[in-house]
N, C-alpha and C positions, 0 to 999 in steps of 0.2 A: 936363662936356660929354659927350654920348653919340654914338656912331657910328650911322649909319642903314644898315639893310639892307632889302632887299625881302622877305626871308624868313629867319626864325630857326627852326631845327629843334632841338627839345629831345630829346637822346638820340643818341649816335653808335654804337649797335649796328648790326646789319644793317639794321633798318628805317630809322633816320635816315641812315646812310651811303648806302644805295641811293636814298633819296628825294633827298638832296642831289646825288647823281650825275646823276639823271635830270631834276631840276627846275632845276638850277643854271645852265644855259647862258643867258647874257644877263641874269642877275640877280645881285645882291649877296646872297650866302647866308652865314649864320653857323650853324655846326653846333656846338652846345654839349654838353658831357659832364661830369657831376659827378665821375667817377672819374679816376684818373691816366692811364688809357689807354682808348681806345674798345673796346667789345666785351667788357668785363670780366665782365659778368653772364651773361645767357642765351646770347648769341652765342658767347662763349668757352668754354661748357660743353656745347655741343650734340654729340650723337651723330648728327648729321643724316644723313638719307637722303632720296632723292627717290623718293617712292612716290605714284602717281596716286590710290591709294585712301585714303591717309592724310589724315585730317581730314574725310572725308565728301564726299558729292556736291557740296555747296556750295563746297568748297575746290578740287575737282578741276579746274575750268577754269583757275584760277590756276596750279596745279601743272603741268598739261599744257602751257600756254603758256610756262612758264618752262623746260621741258626743253630745247628747241633752243638757247636762249641759254646755259644752263649747259654744254651739250655743246660748243658752238662755242668757249667759253672754256677748254675742256679740264679742267673741274672735276668731271666725273662719271666714276665707275669702276663697271663692271658688278658687281651684287650679286645680284639676284633677291630676292624676298620669298616666304615660305611661311607661310600662316595655317592653323593646325592646329585640328582638332576631334575630340571623342570621338564615340561612336556616337549619343548623344542630341543632339549638335550638328549632325548631318548636314543637316537641313533649313535651318538658318541658314547653314551653310557654303555650301551650294548656292545659296541666295538671295543671299549676298554675291557669289559669282562671277557670277551672272546679272545682278545690279544693275549692276556695272561693265562687264561685257561689252556690255550694252545701250547704254552711252554711249561705247563705243569703246576701253575699256581692256582689253588682252588678259589673260584669266584662264583658267587651266587647272585644272579640277577633278581631284583625284588620289584614288584609292583607296589603301588601306594599302600595297599592293604597290609603289606608286610613291613612297611617302614615304621609304623606307629609302635610296633613291639619293641623297637630299639631306641627310638627317640620320642619320648613323650612331649607333647606340646608342639609337634612339628607343624609348621604352617602348610595350608592346603596346596600351595603352588608347587611343592616338591612332590613329584609324581612317580619317580622311579629311583632306583639306587642299586649299588653293587656292594655286597657284603664280602669282606675278605676275612674269613674266620681265623687264619693263622697269625694275624697281626698281634704283636705283644708290646708291652712296655719294657724298657731296658733300664736296669740299675746302672746308670752312667758312672756314678762315682765308684761303685763297686768294680766295674770293668776297668776303669782307669787305675785304681789302686792295685788290681790284679796284675796289670802289665808293669806298673812301676816295681812291684814286689818281685815279679818274675825276672825283670831286667836286673834288679839288684842281686838276686841270687845267681844270675848268670855272670856276675862280675862287673856289670856296667856301673859307671860312676855318674851321678846326677849333680850338676852344679846349677843353682838358681842365682838370679841377679847376675847372670853371665851370658848375655846375648852375644851374637856375632858382630864384631866391630869391623873386622877386615879379614880377608882371606887371599893369600897369594899362592899361585901354583908354582912349585919348584920341581926340579928333576927328581927329588925324593918324595914328592907328594904335595901336601898342603901345609902352608905355614899360616896359622890362625891366631888372630888377636881377639880376645874376648873383652866385653865391656867392663869387666872387673879389673882389667889391666894385665891379666895373665896371658901367657902364650901357650900354644900347643901345636903339635904337628900330627898329621894323619895321612893314611893312604887314600881314604875315601871320605868325602864330605857329603853327608846326606841332608837334603832339604825337606824337613817336615814342619815348616814354619807357618803353615796355614795361610792367613791373610797376608803375611809378610813374605810369601814364597818368592815372588818376583823380585822383591827388594834384596833377599838373600842371594839370589842368582846374580844380580847386578854387583853386589859386593865381591862376589867371587869371580867376576869377569865372564860370567856365563850368560848366554842369550836368554832373556826372559821369555816366557811362553804366553803372556797375556792372561795370567790367572788373576781374576778380578774379585775383590771382596764385595759382598752385598749385605746390607743390614737386614736382619729379621727381628721383628718386634714380638714380644710376648706380654700378656697381661694375665694376672690372677684375679679372678672375680668370685664373689659370693652371689649366688642366684637363688631365686625362689620360684617354683619349688626347687629344693636341693637337687643338683644333678645326681642321678643314680650312679653308684659305684660301678655298675655293669654297663654304663654308657660306652658305646664304641668310640674310637677316634672318628670324629665326624668331619668330613670335608666335602667340597663340591667338585664337579668335573672340570670347572674352570680354574680351580686352585686359587680361589679368592679368600678362603678362610680355612681354618681348622680349629677344633676344640676337643678337649677330653677332660674327664674328671681327674683331679689330683689333690691329695691331702684334704679332702672334704670340700674343696672348691672346684673351680673350673679354670683350666689353662686355655687361653684363646690367642690366636694369631691371625692377622689379616693376610698372612702368607706373602708379606711384602718382600721385595727384592730391590733395595735402593743402593745403587753403586756407592761405594765408600772408599776413602783412603784407609789403609791399615791403621786401626786405632782401638782405643778402649770404647767400644760402641755404647751409646746411650739411646734410650727410646725417644721417639718423637711423639709429642702429645697428639698430633693430628693422626698418626698411624694408630695410636691406641683408640681414638675416637672412631676411626674407620672400622677397626676390628669390632667394636661394640655395635656399630650401626649394622654391619653385615650379619652379626649373630642375631640381632633383633629381626632380621628379615627371614631367619630360618626357624626360630622357635619363639614361643610366646612367653618365655620366662621373664621374670622381673629381676633387674640387677639391684642387689642390696648395697653392694659397695665394691669399689676397686681397691684391692688389697696391696697389689704390688705390680710393678711393670719393669721390664728389662729388655735389653737387645743384645744380639750377638752378631758376629760376622760369619757368613758362609761364603767360601771361595770356590769359584768355578773356572775351569779352563774354557776356552772358546766353544768347544763342542760338548760341554757339560759332563764329560767323563773324567775320572781321576787320571793322574799322571804318575806312573810307576816305572822307573828304569833309569839307566845311565843317560846323561845328556849326549846328544849326537855331536855336539861341538866341544865336549870336554868329558872324556871317559872316566875321570875320577870324581865326577859330580853326579850324585844320585838324586833323582826327583822322587818325592813321596808326598804329593800335594794335590790340590784341586779336588778335594773330596766333598765339597758342597755341604749339603745337609745330611748326607748319608754316610759320613765317615765313621760314625759310631756303630751303626748297624752292620757295616761291612768290615769292621776292624779286624776280626780274627782272620778272615780269608785274605784281606789286603796285606796284613803283616806277614802272613805265611808266604804270599806271593812275592812281597818285597824281599824277604830273606832269601827266597829261592833265586831271585834275580841278582842279589848281591853275591851269592855264592857262585853264580854262573851255572846253576843246575839246569839241565834241559828237561823238558816235560813238566808234568804237574797237572793237577785237576782243572786248573783255570788257564785259559789261553791268555798270555800277557800282551799279545799284539795290539788289541784295541786300546790298551792303556799306555802304550809306549810313547815316550817323548818324541820319537822319530816321526810320528804322524804330523808334527808341526815343523819338520825340517824345511 
């Protein structure tokens, strides 16, 4: 005998938890997770920040709309972001600032004399930059727990160690087999499986969209002099590194994107070495020790925009995936948009068309 649910959501990371929280009122919702705890993979390994320029202009409306929610919840801490360029990069750095200024994101172009105030020990070849004052750090764990709690209060049930093993479309909806051996039926099956999104689609007999996981490496360092707590999130216009202070140390990434199969990602020692080498080309700090290293998977659709909406080849299958590295900073607006689409509501503050699965038909 199988239980009936209005909605089964596959994946209890930030995407699935937020969708369950916003779509759960008045519905029987089951949130399933293959791991022992929700948020084990990408959500639990994020160095998340809220930056209106991160992810590109197509993602910016979701990020901007999410900011007030994150702020009201008390989950944002001021950080600022600084994008650096060398002399030859000046036209692109200026164009970057102008592009976002034109859509209402405050950007301040800085000459070399203005950079030293923000990054002590900056090497001389970095001659210009763009300051994004609104950039903040996000309490990722706090946000994830907020959505899990809200989903539970709305009546959603969370089952861990219960991934999707099989799904069959029937005249009554979906017949679902979970990896713990239990069965359930539902009207709508929602795919919030992150790196496993295409695999979930295949299990359900739905055409995959080419959502590809990419490995991103992070390292935690101790440096001398100690990185100031007020240091911005520092990156370059070519997106070859970023670093920011965290917990008295420094979090550093080579901004790598290595295609991967869906897995429990592990850092590659070469990527860690590349990250350190690139940082040493930016600042004259000494590395005292490497304290920790980790990796996570970021999953992108072919056009690098998220995918929200019902599959064009299966109206009972709902995509909520392809959120790359911006799924946390856009979570509030994305979940509200997802709930709106599940309800079939017309209108809303954000146009869903750019994120529709139909664009891959």
